[in-house]
C-alpha positions in Angstrom: 3.5 -32.4 -35.8 3.3 -35.3 -37.7 6.5 -34.4 -39.7 8.6 -33.3 -36.7 8.2 -36.8 -35.2 9.1 -38.1 -38.6 12.1 -36.5 -38.1 13.5 -37.3 -35.2 12.8 -40.8 -35.8 14.3 -40.7 -38.8 17.2 -38.9 -37.1 17.7 -40.8 -34.1 17.6 -44.1 -35.9 19.0 -44.0 -39.6 16.5 -45.4 -40.8 13.2 -44.6 -43.1 11.6 -47.8 -42.7 9.2 -47.1 -40.5 5.3 -45.7 -40.1 3.6 -42.9 -38.4 -0.5 -43.4 -38.3 -2.0 -40.5 -36.6 -5.3 -40.6 -35.6 -7.3 -37.1 -34.1 -10.3 -36.9 -31.5 -11.2 -33.5 -29.6 -8.3 -31.7 -30.1 -6.2 -35.3 -28.9 -3.8 -36.2 -31.2 -2.3 -40.1 -31.1 0.5 -40.8 -33.2 1.8 -44.7 -32.7 4.9 -45.5 -35.1 5.4 -48.7 -36.8 9.1 -49.4 -37.2 11.0 -52.9 -37.7 12.0 -54.9 -34.5 15.3 -54.4 -34.5 14.9 -50.8 -34.7 12.3 -50.4 -31.8 14.8 -50.4 -29.6 16.8 -47.2 -31.0 13.2 -45.8 -30.6 12.7 -46.3 -27.4 16.3 -46.3 -25.6 18.0 -47.4 -22.8 14.9 -47.5 -20.1 13.0 -45.3 -22.0 14.5 -41.7 -22.5 14.3 -41.5 -25.9 10.6 -42.0 -25.8 10.2 -40.0 -23.0 12.1 -37.3 -24.7 10.6 -37.0 -28.1 7.2 -37.2 -26.5 8.6 -34.0 -24.4 9.2 -32.6 -27.7 5.7 -32.9 -28.9 4.5 -32.1 -25.8 6.0 -28.6 -26.3 5.2 -28.6 -29.9 1.3 -29.5 -28.9 1.0 -26.9 -26.3 1.6 -24.0 -28.6 -0.6 -25.3 -30.5 -3.6 -25.6 -27.7 -3.3 -29.9 -28.3 -2.6 -33.0 -26.5 -0.8 -35.6 -28.1 0.3 -39.0 -26.9 3.3 -41.3 -29.2 3.4 -45.1 -28.7 5.8 -47.5 -30.6 5.0 -50.8 -31.7 6.7 -53.0 -33.9 5.9 -53.9 -37.3 3.6 -56.8 -38.4 
């Protein structure tokens, strides 16, 4: 799933300057996208539409793997 998330963010932003942190706990996978402030807006999208779409795509993959998934975005420090 991490490869899918990386592919989606890379294609949406056209930028490879981001980091994805992954943590797994009891069948739940949490992803944190750390990106420069100038591309965080592109990842979130207008009204949050882009991040909602990314989450929905990952939920489909997670369902096939019988896991739960969550995705969040934060600016890189």
